Each structure stands twice: as C-alpha cells, then as structure tokens.
N, CA and C atoms as a LAMMPS dump frame, in Angstrom:
ITEM: TIMESTEP
0
ITEM: NUMBER OF ATOMS
438
ITEM: BOX BOUNDS ff ff ff
-5.0000000000000000e+02 5.0000000000000000e+02
-5.0000000000000000e+02 5.0000000000000000e+02
-5.0000000000000000e+02 5.0000000000000000e+02
ITEM: ATOMS id mol type element x y z
1 1 1 N -220.407 65.407 -212.126
2 1 2 C -220.633 64.568 -210.89
3 1 3 C -219.163 63.885 -210.951
4 2 1 N -218.503 64.154 -209.916
5 2 2 C -217.398 63.122 -209.5
6 2 3 C -217.476 62.007 -209.334
7 3 1 N -216.556 60.918 -210.01
8 3 2 C -216.61 59.788 -209.708
9 3 3 C -215.375 59.252 -209.136
10 4 1 N -215.349 58.601 -207.963
11 4 2 C -213.828 58.097 -207.292
12 4 3 C -213.829 56.754 -207.385
13 5 1 N -212.888 55.987 -207.433
14 5 2 C -212.839 54.38 -207.289
15 5 3 C -211.396 54.308 -206.252
16 6 1 N -211.879 53.059 -205.66
17 6 2 C -211.041 52.805 -204.352
18 6 3 C -210.449 51.272 -204.915
19 7 1 N -208.886 51.161 -205.052
20 7 2 C -208.811 49.783 -205.405
21 7 3 C -207.645 49.295 -204.33
22 8 1 N -207.512 48.05 -204.227
23 8 2 C -206.636 47.159 -203.337
24 8 3 C -205.327 47.507 -204.053
25 9 1 N -204.491 47.921 -203.287
26 9 2 C -203.149 47.938 -203.689
27 9 3 C -202.601 46.735 -204.328
28 10 1 N -202.222 46.413 -205.576
29 10 2 C -201.535 45.283 -206.083
30 10 3 C -200.27 45.133 -206.453
31 11 1 N -199.489 46.429 -205.663
32 11 2 C -198.193 46.682 -206.106
33 11 3 C -196.995 45.854 -204.869
34 12 1 N -197.368 44.512 -205.412
35 12 2 C -196.478 43.602 -204.794
36 12 3 C -194.963 43.713 -204.497
37 13 1 N -194.347 44.223 -205.689
38 13 2 C -192.84 44.561 -205.348
39 13 3 C -192.704 45.6 -204.478
40 14 1 N -193.565 47.035 -204.412
41 14 2 C -193.56 47.806 -203.59
42 14 3 C -193.608 47.114 -202.151
43 15 1 N -194.513 46.319 -201.618
44 15 2 C -194.964 45.73 -200.683
45 15 3 C -193.967 44.811 -200.134
46 16 1 N -193.434 44.04 -200.79
47 16 2 C -192.083 43.168 -200.617
48 16 3 C -190.797 44.274 -200.245
49 17 1 N -190.696 45.143 -201.04
50 17 2 C -189.32 46.127 -200.911
51 17 3 C -189.824 46.382 -199.509
52 18 1 N -190.616 47.253 -199.011
53 18 2 C -191.064 47.688 -198.019
54 18 3 C -190.938 46.868 -196.571
55 19 1 N -191.346 45.309 -196.927
56 19 2 C -191.142 44.618 -195.852
57 19 3 C -189.641 44.171 -195.639
58 20 1 N -189.019 43.962 -196.886
59 20 2 C -187.466 43.642 -196.586
60 20 3 C -186.533 45.153 -195.778
61 21 1 N -187.263 46.397 -196.082
62 21 2 C -186.602 47.536 -195.188
63 21 3 C -187.235 47.096 -193.792
64 22 1 N -188.419 46.741 -193.41
65 22 2 C -188.707 46.708 -191.91
66 22 3 C -188.087 45.762 -191.508
67 23 1 N -187.844 44.56 -192.091
68 23 2 C -187.018 43.338 -191.602
69 23 3 C -185.786 43.738 -191.276
70 24 1 N -184.896 44.702 -191.949
71 24 2 C -183.679 45.067 -191.957
72 24 3 C -183.758 46.193 -190.544
73 25 1 N -184.498 46.833 -190.479
74 25 2 C -184.75 47.721 -189.339
75 25 3 C -184.938 47.157 -188.162
76 26 1 N -185.914 46.104 -187.885
77 26 2 C -186.258 45.432 -186.765
78 26 3 C -184.671 44.242 -186.541
79 27 1 N -184.051 43.872 -187.371
80 27 2 C -182.698 43.256 -187.153
81 27 3 C -181.779 44.005 -186.769
82 28 1 N -181.683 45.172 -187.1
83 28 2 C -180.441 46.22 -186.658
84 28 3 C -180.953 46.727 -185.374
85 29 1 N -182.087 46.291 -184.985
86 29 2 C -182.655 46.945 -183.648
87 29 3 C -182.526 45.913 -182.573
88 30 1 N -181.862 44.701 -182.755
89 30 2 C -181.675 43.499 -181.988
90 30 3 C -182.913 42.593 -182.006
91 31 1 N -184.064 42.834 -182.795
92 31 2 C -185.197 41.895 -183.117
93 31 3 C -184.766 40.818 -184.019
94 32 1 N -184.788 39.647 -183.339
95 32 2 C -184.258 38.175 -184.444
96 32 3 C -185.728 37.515 -185.004
97 33 1 N -186.067 37.093 -185.65
98 33 2 C -186.915 36.442 -186.121
99 33 3 C -186.764 35.28 -187.019
100 34 1 N -187.156 34.148 -186.766
101 34 2 C -186.799 32.968 -187.455
102 34 3 C -187.522 32.973 -188.817
103 35 1 N -188.783 33.559 -188.919
104 35 2 C -189.069 33.938 -190.235
105 35 3 C -189.826 35.076 -190.33
106 36 1 N -189.726 35.867 -191.553
107 36 2 C -190.518 37.118 -191.825
108 36 3 C -191.316 36.969 -193.024
109 37 1 N -192.646 37.019 -192.793
110 37 2 C -193.5 36.869 -194.196
111 37 3 C -194.439 37.83 -194.283
112 38 1 N -194.996 38.285 -195.468
113 38 2 C -195.866 39.254 -195.81
114 38 3 C -197.203 38.721 -195.96
115 39 1 N -198.29 38.86 -195.321
116 39 2 C -199.825 38.555 -195.499
117 39 3 C -200.372 39.35 -196.395
118 40 1 N -200.622 39.309 -197.721
119 40 2 C -201.281 40.372 -198.347
120 40 3 C -202.306 39.496 -199.642
121 41 1 N -202.679 40.337 -200.379
122 41 2 C -203.694 39.474 -201.552
123 41 3 C -202.883 38.012 -202.292
124 42 1 N -201.521 37.842 -202.154
125 42 2 C -200.745 36.905 -202.6
126 42 3 C -200.93 35.642 -201.947
127 43 1 N -201.356 35.784 -200.765
128 43 2 C -201.343 34.46 -199.705
129 43 3 C -202.386 35.032 -198.722
130 44 1 N -203.561 35.443 -198.905
131 44 2 C -204.584 35.681 -198.003
132 44 3 C -205.291 34.307 -197.728
133 45 1 N -205.264 33.386 -198.454
134 45 2 C -205.947 32.256 -198.104
135 45 3 C -205.159 31.401 -197.015
136 46 1 N -203.915 31.812 -196.93
137 46 2 C -203.091 31.03 -195.642
138 46 3 C -203.071 31.7 -194.588
139 47 1 N -204.112 32.639 -194.387
140 47 2 C -204.055 33.707 -193.309
141 47 3 C -203.947 32.929 -191.794
142 48 1 N -204.764 32.211 -191.827
143 48 2 C -204.765 31.578 -190.35
144 48 3 C -203.51 30.787 -189.869
145 49 1 N -202.774 30.106 -191.016
146 49 2 C -201.667 29.419 -190.638
147 49 3 C -200.583 30.333 -190.475
148 50 1 N -200.517 31.412 -191.221
149 50 2 C -199.384 32.327 -191.088
150 50 3 C -199.415 33.313 -189.732
151 51 1 N -200.709 33.348 -189.509
152 51 2 C -201.219 34.277 -187.936
153 51 3 C -200.391 33.239 -187.018
154 52 1 N -200.887 32.122 -187.083
155 52 2 C -200.67 31.23 -186.023
156 52 3 C -199.243 30.858 -185.579
157 53 1 N -198.609 30.819 -186.657
158 53 2 C -197.193 30.612 -186.51
159 53 3 C -196.417 31.617 -186.455
160 54 1 N -196.897 33.019 -186.428
161 54 2 C -196.104 34.081 -186.221
162 54 3 C -195.649 34.21 -184.825
163 55 1 N -194.739 34.979 -184.622
164 55 2 C -194.161 35.2 -183.14
165 55 3 C -194.669 36.605 -183.054
166 56 1 N -194.93 37.102 -183.933
167 56 2 C -195.297 38.755 -183.823
168 56 3 C -196.105 38.983 -185.055
169 57 1 N -197.077 39.736 -184.941
170 57 2 C -197.888 40.146 -186.311
171 57 3 C -197.622 41.823 -186.22
172 58 1 N -197.24 42.214 -187.502
173 58 2 C -197.011 43.842 -187.55
174 58 3 C -197.834 44.17 -188.523
175 59 1 N -198.45 45.086 -188.249
176 59 2 C -199.744 45.82 -188.901
177 59 3 C -199.073 47.138 -189.547
178 60 1 N -198.757 46.981 -190.966
179 60 2 C -197.797 48.435 -191.232
180 60 3 C -198.573 49.626 -191.733
181 61 1 N -197.956 50.32 -192.105
182 61 2 C -198.743 51.776 -192.282
183 61 3 C -199.12 51.301 -194.111
184 62 1 N -199.968 52.351 -194.607
185 62 2 C -200.347 52.779 -196.103
186 62 3 C -201.429 53.489 -195.778
187 63 1 N -202.548 53.442 -196.928
188 63 2 C -203.715 53.793 -197.049
189 63 3 C -204.817 53.516 -195.956
190 64 1 N -205.178 54.168 -194.859
191 64 2 C -206.408 53.762 -193.903
192 64 3 C -207.507 52.698 -194.564
193 65 1 N -207.932 53.65 -195.351
194 65 2 C -209.439 52.74 -195.876
195 65 3 C -209.073 51.304 -196.647
196 66 1 N -207.708 51.607 -197.604
197 66 2 C -207.328 50.473 -198.447
198 66 3 C -206.977 49.147 -197.358
199 67 1 N -206.322 49.217 -196.167
200 67 2 C -205.878 48.409 -195.572
201 67 3 C -207.091 47.809 -194.588
202 68 1 N -207.905 48.888 -194.385
203 68 2 C -209.324 48.368 -193.667
204 68 3 C -209.996 47.345 -194.582
205 69 1 N -210.014 47.696 -195.94
206 69 2 C -210.794 47.205 -196.625
207 69 3 C -210.299 45.212 -196.654
208 70 1 N -208.926 45.312 -196.966
209 70 2 C -208.21 44.074 -196.972
210 70 3 C -208.379 43.499 -195.624
211 71 1 N -208.523 44.186 -194.396
212 71 2 C -208.462 43.288 -193.078
213 71 3 C -210.086 42.91 -193.053
214 72 1 N -210.767 43.856 -193.454
215 72 2 C -212.46 43.1 -193.458
216 72 3 C -212.647 41.833 -194.459
217 73 1 N -212.056 41.836 -195.678
218 73 2 C -211.969 40.842 -196.607
219 73 3 C -211.58 39.576 -196.091
220 74 1 N -210.455 39.533 -195.412
221 74 2 C -209.84 38.34 -194.768
222 74 3 C -210.291 38.07 -193.449
223 75 1 N -211.097 39.015 -192.76
224 75 2 C -211.63 38.658 -191.483
225 75 3 C -210.577 38.463 -190.471
226 76 1 N -209.792 39.591 -190.849
227 76 2 C -208.426 39.513 -189.915
228 76 3 C -209.018 39.637 -187.997
229 77 1 N -209.99 40.573 -188.098
230 77 2 C -210.404 40.927 -186.395
231 77 3 C -210.59 39.23 -186.025
232 78 1 N -211.376 38.4 -186.458
233 78 2 C -211.786 37.365 -186.2
234 78 3 C -210.512 36.509 -185.853
235 79 1 N -209.299 36.428 -186.758
236 79 2 C -208.127 35.642 -186.429
237 79 3 C -207.166 36.283 -185.481
238 80 1 N -207.234 37.49 -185.258
239 80 2 C -206.587 38.19 -184.239
240 80 3 C -207.205 38.195 -183.203
241 81 1 N -208.372 37.582 -182.87
242 81 2 C -209.186 37.776 -181.477
243 81 3 C -208.459 37.383 -179.96
244 82 1 N -207.768 36.27 -180.385
245 82 2 C -206.841 35.912 -178.846
246 82 3 C -205.558 36.161 -179.147
247 83 1 N -205.276 36.869 -180.045
248 83 2 C -203.642 37.046 -180.164
249 83 3 C -203.356 38.365 -179.153
250 84 1 N -202.021 37.982 -178.691
251 84 2 C -201.42 39.184 -178.02
252 84 3 C -200.032 39.325 -178.425
253 85 1 N -200.179 39.403 -179.791
254 85 2 C -198.525 39.635 -180.492
255 85 3 C -198.747 40.39 -181.599
256 86 1 N -199.279 41.581 -181.66
257 86 2 C -199.713 42.587 -182.219
258 86 3 C -198.9 43.909 -182.489
259 87 1 N -198.079 44.163 -183.188
260 87 2 C -197.581 45.511 -183.141
261 87 3 C -198.106 46.348 -184.38
262 88 1 N -198.776 47.663 -184.053
263 88 2 C -199.195 48.211 -185.319
264 88 3 C -198.534 49.664 -185.375
265 89 1 N -198.385 50.298 -186.393
266 89 2 C -197.711 51.607 -186.81
267 89 3 C -198.569 52.358 -187.878
268 90 1 N -198.505 53.001 -187.676
269 90 2 C -199.2 54.593 -188.779
270 90 3 C -200.696 53.926 -189.125
271 91 1 N -200.851 53.353 -190.108
272 91 2 C -202.335 52.898 -190.323
273 91 3 C -202.554 51.498 -190.168
274 92 1 N -201.571 50.783 -189.687
275 92 2 C -201.74 49.633 -188.816
276 92 3 C -202.335 49.858 -187.505
277 93 1 N -201.697 50.787 -186.754
278 93 2 C -202.379 51.178 -185.364
279 93 3 C -203.562 51.773 -185.475
280 94 1 N -203.764 52.4 -186.457
281 94 2 C -205.382 53.315 -186.7
282 94 3 C -206.295 52.306 -186.907
283 95 1 N -206.084 51.157 -187.514
284 95 2 C -207.078 50.232 -187.735
285 95 3 C -207.052 49.153 -186.7
286 96 1 N -206.406 49.414 -185.745
287 96 2 C -206.497 48.588 -184.595
288 96 3 C -207.606 48.891 -183.474
289 97 1 N -207.928 50.207 -183.773
290 97 2 C -209.024 50.793 -182.712
291 97 3 C -210.148 50.079 -183.046
292 98 1 N -211.147 50.235 -182.007
293 98 2 C -212.489 49.883 -182.274
294 98 3 C -213.196 50.496 -183.316
295 99 1 N -213.097 51.816 -183.256
296 99 2 C -213.68 52.643 -184.663
297 99 3 C -212.681 53.496 -184.919
298 100 1 N -212.475 53.38 -186.374
299 100 2 C -211.346 53.964 -187.143
300 100 3 C -211.727 55.238 -187.758
301 101 1 N -211.191 56.361 -187.644
302 101 2 C -211.532 57.549 -188.39
303 101 3 C -210.406 57.7 -189.546
304 102 1 N -210.758 57.351 -190.653
305 102 2 C -209.937 57.417 -191.965
306 102 3 C -210.053 58.802 -192.415
307 103 1 N -208.913 59.699 -192.118
308 103 2 C -208.826 61.2 -192.619
309 103 3 C -208.749 61.245 -194.185
310 104 1 N -209.276 61.815 -194.725
311 104 2 C -209.196 61.749 -196.313
312 104 3 C -207.766 62.341 -196.638
313 105 1 N -207.04 61.604 -197.124
314 105 2 C -205.633 61.716 -197.603
315 105 3 C -205.404 61.857 -199.198
316 106 1 N -205.988 61.116 -200.038
317 106 2 C -205.73 60.958 -201.336
318 106 3 C -206.565 61.961 -202.071
319 107 1 N -206.29 62.4 -203.3
320 107 2 C -206.753 63.534 -204.121
321 107 3 C -208.467 63.231 -204.351
322 108 1 N -209.244 63.802 -203.793
323 108 2 C -210.642 63.583 -204.154
324 108 3 C -211.606 63.192 -203.044
325 109 1 N -210.721 62.307 -202.303
326 109 2 C -211.429 61.873 -200.956
327 109 3 C -212.185 62.639 -200.161
328 110 1 N -212.076 63.981 -199.89
329 110 2 C -212.696 64.704 -199.177
330 110 3 C -213.791 65.33 -199.795
331 111 1 N -213.709 65.485 -201.243
332 111 2 C -214.955 65.874 -201.822
333 111 3 C -215.954 64.613 -202.196
334 112 1 N -215.56 63.485 -201.877
335 112 2 C -216.489 62.278 -202.308
336 112 3 C -217.616 62.223 -201.218
337 113 1 N -218.791 62.508 -201.719
338 113 2 C -219.985 62.199 -200.496
339 113 3 C -219.976 60.704 -200.515
340 114 1 N -219.586 59.728 -200.852
341 114 2 C -219.438 58.219 -200.56
342 114 3 C -218.389 57.753 -199.933
343 115 1 N -217.508 58.758 -199.619
344 115 2 C -216.16 58.313 -198.732
345 115 3 C -216.5 57.868 -197.206
346 116 1 N -216.134 57.057 -196.83
347 116 2 C -216.304 56.594 -195.179
348 116 3 C -215.512 56.93 -194.546
349 117 1 N -215.592 57.973 -193.751
350 117 2 C -214.417 58.155 -192.558
351 117 3 C -214.382 57.476 -191.509
352 118 1 N -215.581 56.868 -191.005
353 118 2 C -215.632 55.942 -189.98
354 118 3 C -215.943 54.512 -190.286
355 119 1 N -215.036 53.756 -190.036
356 119 2 C -214.75 52.358 -190.259
357 119 3 C -214.799 51.415 -188.871
358 120 1 N -214.942 50.201 -189.121
359 120 2 C -214.973 49.284 -188.096
360 120 3 C -213.447 48.805 -187.918
361 121 1 N -213.068 48.869 -186.591
362 121 2 C -211.474 48.606 -186.327
363 121 3 C -211.449 46.887 -185.95
364 122 1 N -210.366 46.268 -185.572
365 122 2 C -209.78 45.211 -185.263
366 122 3 C -210.198 44.835 -184.029
367 123 1 N -210.178 46.036 -182.944
368 123 2 C -210.135 45.512 -181.555
369 123 3 C -211.443 46.13 -181.214
370 124 1 N -212.164 45.328 -180.069
371 124 2 C -213.398 45.685 -179.438
372 124 3 C -212.687 45.875 -178.171
373 125 1 N -212.976 47.259 -177.68
374 125 2 C -212.872 47.427 -175.935
375 125 3 C -212.614 46.416 -175.024
376 126 1 N -213.547 45.325 -175.281
377 126 2 C -213.63 44.422 -174.069
378 126 3 C -212.486 43.441 -174.618
379 127 1 N -212.074 43.414 -175.776
380 127 2 C -210.79 42.146 -175.744
381 127 3 C -209.66 42.961 -175.223
382 128 1 N -209.621 44.393 -175.45
383 128 2 C -208.503 45.055 -174.471
384 128 3 C -208.464 44.934 -173.319
385 129 1 N -209.825 45.137 -172.774
386 129 2 C -209.761 45.064 -171.304
387 129 3 C -209.432 43.788 -170.702
388 130 1 N -209.887 42.678 -171.591
389 130 2 C -209.67 41.161 -171.228
390 130 3 C -208.413 41.206 -171.013
391 131 1 N -207.438 41.074 -172.217
392 131 2 C -205.994 41.216 -172.341
393 131 3 C -205.408 41.629 -171.077
394 132 1 N -205.651 43.244 -171.083
395 132 2 C -204.978 44.169 -169.832
396 132 3 C -205.405 43.228 -168.458
397 133 1 N -206.344 42.835 -168.359
398 133 2 C -206.675 42.416 -167.011
399 133 3 C -205.716 40.974 -166.944
400 134 1 N -205.663 40.042 -167.834
401 134 2 C -204.924 38.9 -167.593
402 134 3 C -203.326 39.46 -167.576
403 135 1 N -203.006 40.347 -168.117
404 135 2 C -201.357 40.753 -168.046
405 135 3 C -201.449 41.646 -166.473
406 136 1 N -202.291 41.774 -165.744
407 136 2 C -202.141 42.554 -164.629
408 136 3 C -202.066 43.996 -164.937
409 137 1 N -202.763 44.636 -165.757
410 137 2 C -202.886 46.085 -166.284
411 137 3 C -204.143 46.507 -165.944
412 138 1 N -204.03 47.888 -165.473
413 138 2 C -205.316 48.649 -165.55
414 138 3 C -205.652 49.523 -166.372
415 139 1 N -206.991 49.65 -166.616
416 139 2 C -207.586 50.57 -167.947
417 139 3 C -208.15 51.594 -167.027
418 140 1 N -208.307 52.891 -167.443
419 140 2 C -209.125 53.891 -166.909
420 140 3 C -210.365 53.71 -167.98
421 141 1 N -211.409 54.445 -167.59
422 141 2 C -212.727 54.497 -168.267
423 141 3 C -212.7 54.6 -169.785
424 142 1 N -211.589 55.328 -169.987
425 142 2 C -211.239 55.969 -171.803
426 142 3 C -210.657 54.645 -172.403
427 143 1 N -210.274 53.567 -171.577
428 143 2 C -209.723 52.711 -172.66
429 143 3 C -208.112 52.857 -172.262
430 144 1 N -207.611 53.584 -171.812
431 144 2 C -206.334 53.971 -171.583
432 144 3 C -205.371 53.01 -170.391
433 145 1 N -204.343 52.806 -170.691
434 145 2 C -203.718 52.191 -169.532
435 145 3 C -202.944 52.973 -168.663
436 146 1 N -203.117 52.663 -167.04
437 146 2 C -202.508 53.596 -166.209
438 146 3 C -201.964 52.861 -164.993
C-alpha cells in the first residue's frame, strides 16, 4: 500500500528569497511599493492587518494544493471578499478560481487514491460579477470579460 504525505512548506528562507526577487522584478518594471511583506505561516495571525494595509496582494506560485491548504487555513477567501487589489500568477491565479483543478505534479500524486484534484478556490463567480459591474465591465455567461 502506498502512503503519501502532504506538508505545508516551511522553507521560509526560500520564500523570503523568492519574495525579494519578485520585489526586484516589480521595482525594475516601475512598480514602487511603500512596503513589501510576505504572508505565510510566520505571520498568519496578522493576516487581516497585512491585507487591509496592502496596496496590492500578490498570490504567487508554488504547489497548488499546498497553497490552497494554507489559504483555507487562514480563511483567505473571507479576507479578500471585498478586495479589488489581487494579482495572481501560476498557483496563485489557479487558486483564485471558484473551483480549482489541481493537476498532480509531485511524484506519487497521480497514484494517490486520496489526492484531491478539485479544490475550493478563493473567488465565487458572483464576487467577480459584482466587481466587474461596479467597474463598468461586462461578463459573458462563461464569466469572461468582453
């Protein structure tokens, strides 16, 4: 019988290094931030304050299910419910959808009978519709802007 374990990434040095690289990329592209802070397990209890003070919330990449678990643990969906300052890329953008398809990517995930491929995401379609309507944008019946 195969046994698989999923762990929340605790490699904070790697996370901090990646954040610094992203900060440099944004800075070199003309984006200037007053503050640039990482939200992870080190400061998850401060999530409400960090998110409310943020000019923009960047949901970065990584392992989709691991990131999704963290988002669920800190109830990020509720924290971002009224936010219009989200940028997602890679796993971060995938976890923004209403329903997330987490394609197996780590060794053994495709063989694990308990691996969950469909996860709850951060955004409900009605939030997107509500936001787009306030911004004067139109959505088609697939939820895409046109």
